[in-house]
C-alpha positions in Angstrom: 3.1 12.7 -23.7 3.1 14.3 -20.2 3.4 11.8 -17.4 2.1 12.2 -13.8 5.4 10.9 -12.5 8.6 11.7 -14.4 10.2 8.8 -16.3 13.4 9.2 -14.4 11.7 9.4 -11.0 12.9 7.3 -8.1 9.2 6.5 -7.5 9.0 4.6 -10.8 12.1 2.6 -9.8 10.6 1.7 -6.4 7.1 0.8 -7.7 8.5 -1.0 -10.7 10.4 -3.7 -8.7 8.6 -6.6 -7.1 11.1 -6.8 -4.2 10.3 -3.3 -2.9 6.6 -3.5 -3.7 6.3 -6.7 -1.6 8.0 -5.0 1.3 5.6 -2.1 0.9 2.8 -4.6 0.8 4.0 -6.2 4.1 4.4 -3.0 6.0 1.0 -1.6 4.8 -0.7 -4.9 5.8 0.6 -4.4 9.4 -0.2 -0.7 9.8 -3.6 -1.0 8.1 -4.5 -3.4 10.8 -3.8 -0.9 13.5 -5.3 2.2 12.0 -8.2 3.5 14.1 -10.2 3.9 10.8 -9.7 0.2 9.8 -13.4 -0.3 10.3 -13.9 1.6 7.0 -12.0 -1.2 5.2 -14.3 -3.7 6.9 -17.5 -1.9 5.9 -17.8 -3.6 2.5 -16.9 -7.0 3.9 -14.3 -7.6 1.2 -11.2 -7.0 3.3 -11.6 -9.8 5.8 -12.9 -12.1 3.0 -9.8 -11.6 0.8 -7.1 -9.5 2.5 -4.4 -10.5 0.1 -6.5 -9.7 -3.0 -7.5 -6.4 -1.4 -4.0 -5.4 -0.7 -2.9 -6.4 -4.3 -5.7 -4.2 -5.6 -4.4 -1.2 -3.6 -0.8 -1.9 -4.9 -2.2 -2.2 -8.5 -4.0 1.1 -8.1 -0.9 2.9 -6.9 1.3 1.4 -9.7 -1.2 2.5 -12.4 -1.0 6.1 -11.2 2.8 6.0 -11.0 3.2 4.7 -14.5 0.2 6.4 -16.2 0.3 9.6 -18.3 -1.1 12.6 -16.5 -4.6 12.3 -18.0 -4.8 8.6 -17.2 -3.5 9.1 -13.6 -5.9 11.9 -12.9 -8.8 9.9 -14.3 -7.8 7.0 -12.0 -7.5 9.2 -9.0 -10.9 10.8 -9.7 -12.5 7.4 -10.0 -11.1 6.2 -6.7 -12.2 9.5 -5.0 -15.7 8.9 -6.4 -15.8 5.3 -5.1 -14.7 6.5 -1.6 -17.5 9.1 -1.8 -20.0 6.4 -2.6 -19.0 4.2 0.3 -19.3 7.3 2.6 -22.8 7.9 1.2 -23.8 4.3 1.8 -22.5 4.4 5.4 -24.0 7.8 6.0 -20.7 9.4 7.3 -17.4 10.7 6.0 -14.1 9.0 6.2 -12.0 11.3 8.4 -9.5 13.5 6.6 -6.8 12.2 8.9 -7.5 8.6 7.7 -7.1 9.6 4.1 -3.8 11.2 5.0 -2.7 8.1 6.9 -3.1 6.0 3.8 -1.0 8.4 1.7 1.6 8.5 4.5 1.8 4.7 4.4 2.7 4.8 0.7 5.4 7.4 1.4 6.8 5.7 4.5 7.1 2.2 3.2 8.3 3.3 -0.3 11.3 4.8 1.5 11.8 2.1 4.0 11.5 -0.8 1.6 13.9 0.7 -0.9 16.5 1.5 1.7 16.3 -2.0 3.1 16.7 -3.7 -0.2 18.8 -1.2 -2.2 20.6 1.8 -0.7 19.9 5.0 1.4 17.8 7.6 -0.4 19.0 11.1 -0.9 17.0 14.0 0.6 16.0 15.0 -2.9 14.6 11.5 -3.6 12.7 11.6 -0.3 11.2 15.0 -1.3 10.2 13.5 -4.7 8.4 10.6 -3.1 6.6 12.9 -0.8 5.6 15.2 -3.6 4.2 12.5 -5.8 1.9 11.0 -3.2 0.8 14.4 -1.9 -0.1 15.4 -5.4 -2.3 12.3 -5.5 -3.9 13.4 -2.3 -4.5 17.0 -3.5 -6.2 15.7 -6.6 -8.5 13.7 -4.3 -9.3 16.8 -2.3 -7.5 15.7 0.9 -6.8 18.9 3.0 -3.7 19.8 5.0 -1.2 17.8 3.2 2.5 18.5 3.9 4.4 20.7 1.5 7.8 19.1 2.1 9.5 15.9 3.3 10.3 17.5 6.6 6.7 18.5 7.2 5.6 15.0 6.2 8.0 13.5 8.8 6.5 15.6 11.5 2.9 14.8 10.6 3.9 11.1 10.2 5.2 11.1 13.7 1.9 12.5 15.0 0.0 9.8 13.1 2.1 7.1 14.6 1.5 8.5 18.1 -2.2 9.1 17.8 -3.9 7.2 15.0 -2.9 3.6 15.7 -4.7 1.2 18.1 -4.9 -2.6 18.5 -8.6 -3.4 18.1 -10.9 -6.3 17.4 -10.5 -5.5 13.7 -6.7 -5.8 14.1 -7.0 -9.2 15.7 -9.4 -10.4 13.1 -7.4 -9.2 10.2 -4.3 -11.1 11.5 -6.5 -14.2 11.8 -7.4 -13.7 8.2 -3.7 -13.3 7.2 -3.0 -16.6 9.0 -6.0 -18.3 7.3 -5.1 -17.2 3.8 -1.3 -17.6 4.1 -0.9 -20.7 6.2 1.5 -21.0 9.2 5.0 -20.8 7.5 4.1 -17.9 5.2 2.4 -16.1 8.0 5.6 -16.4 10.1 7.6 -15.1 7.2 5.2 -12.2 6.8 5.5 -11.2 10.4 9.3 -11.4 10.2 9.3 -9.1 7.2 6.9 -6.7 9.0 9.2 -6.8 12.0 12.1 -5.5 9.8 10.1 -2.9 7.8 7.7 -1.5 10.3 8.4 1.3 12.8 8.8 0.5 16.5 5.3 1.6 17.6 3.7 -0.8 15.0 6.0 -3.7 16.0 5.3 -3.2 19.7 1.5 -3.0 19.3 1.4 -6.1 17.1 4.1 -8.0 19.0 6.1 -8.5 15.8 9.6 -8.4 17.3 12.5 -6.8 15.4 12.8 -9.5 12.7 16.4 -9.9 13.6 16.3 -13.6 12.6 15.5 -12.5 9.0 18.3 -9.9 8.5 21.0 -12.5 7.5 18.5 -13.8 4.9 17.9 -10.3 3.6 21.6 -9.9 3.0 21.6 -13.1 1.0 18.4 -12.0 -0.8 20.0 -8.7 -1.9 23.0 -10.6 -3.2 20.8 -13.0 -5.2 17.8 -10.9 -6.3 19.0 -10.9 -9.9 19.0 -14.7 -10.0 16.2 -17.2 -10.5 16.5 -18.0 -6.8 15.2 -14.6 -6.0 11.9 -15.2 -7.8 11.5 -18.4 -5.8 12.1 -16.5 -2.5 9.5 -13.9 -3.5 7.0 -16.6 -4.4 7.6 -18.2 -1.0 6.0 -15.2 0.7 2.6 -15.6 -0.9 0.5 -18.6 -2.0 1.1 -20.1 -5.5 -2.0 -18.5 -7.0 -0.3 -15.1 -6.6 2.9 -16.0 -8.5 1.8 -14.3 -11.8 0.8 -11.2 -9.9 4.2 -11.1 -8.3 5.9 -11.4 -11.6 3.8 -8.6 -13.0 5.2 -6.3 -10.4 8.4 -6.2 -12.4 6.6 -4.9 -15.5 5.1 -1.6 -16.4 1.3 -1.9 -15.9 -0.7 -1.9 -19.1 -3.0 1.0 -19.6 -6.7 0.6 -18.5 -9.6 2.9 -18.9 -10.3 2.6 -15.2 -8.0 1.9 -12.2 -9.2 -1.0 -10.0 -11.6 0.5 -7.6 -12.4 -0.2 -4.0 -15.2 -2.8 -3.6 -18.5 -1.2 -2.7 -21.7 -2.6 -1.2 -24.2 -4.1 -3.6 -26.8 -1.6 -2.5 -24.5 1.4 -2.9 -25.8 4.0 -5.4 -22.4 4.2 -7.0 -22.6 0.7 -8.4 -25.0 1.8 -11.1 -22.7 4.7 -12.1 -19.7 2.3 -12.1 -21.4 -0.3 -14.3 -22.3 2.5 -16.8 -18.7 3.7 -16.7 -17.3 0.3 -17.5 -19.5 -0.3 -20.6 
């Protein structure tokens, strides 16, 4: 059976380990908040209502593509593209191409950063492979002007960090929601992890600091991640109701007929199509 991502791919190793996925989760949560197109994620109302569940849904979607066969992955990508299109139709305007690219670039950037923080430096060939996988996802979605190499991605990523991020009312509200849903101690831990994993421009705009206080703990974490203590530490980052979903990140996702989609407004015309698709 042909797979979308090779069985031996570094991408499968990264996205098949809860440690790295949680760090990707943390970095994406910070940068999502600053993106100039974050209002699109507010349009359905589901992001501020359940930011943790929304981010888990995004992670789940990415993992199902990474571990699916080619046909299953392409079907999932096509479904997500259709849902985005329906949200665009409901709002009466298109999501900018640069915003689509930014989301793909998040997956590339934090896949690399999380793995290197928790495991080892990646080779150039592995970085090329990570870039290729997520750019293939983007091309299937019809996103234009995607980079053809890791070096080209690095250049475009730098432009994104310089021009596409801004502290806004949505940014402030989203962090209020993180605090509300996590509670004080977990919120402080999240910001510490973000300070370690995020690039300087993100840290500066969000006032995250460097996360230096967390680095000794990370060294201990790497040394004990194979022990039961490691699972306890991972559970400490998120509320107890997410413990099962954290454990599931260490398992290959089970096949589903449809990848988890983006929530759409009740009046959106795509809801009828989606209901028919799920029957």
